[in-house]
Steps between C-alpha positions, in 0.01 A plus 500: 500500500355824625327506839158662482400452864635340814281431800607352833233308692437185699444187294141476625436849358618437142224640283305261281566717193876462555474123545291466184745716302776248576306251288517209744127437512256619763595689817472176694730320253749787524505469880523120496785506246700751703445306823612176331812666358600658830425185699745316274772758572436557873792285612747681275373842605469409864152637567135432429296690245149611591231764471701735723802494264584836349512488119567740215249513216671638191324594179735543206518520125751331272708762321675253267556127468855372537412216260444753217820682585696176473362441149649831395167671432484874536341594831402858577662627820280707729 
């Protein structure tokens, strides 16, 4: 993977375009899914997740697929 951008913000400020790029549905579905995931892990982490939580929004590109490398195909190295 190659990082193209990295933005730090509060969860409530995650841009709709970023949420949609993750491919998890609408912005509301993105938020609901993340809340559900973090609510399920709150006990293990020891804190609550909410709109004031600081998050990192990373945009990246895939440089090569490990699956192809394991099949022995030639993969250009960048």
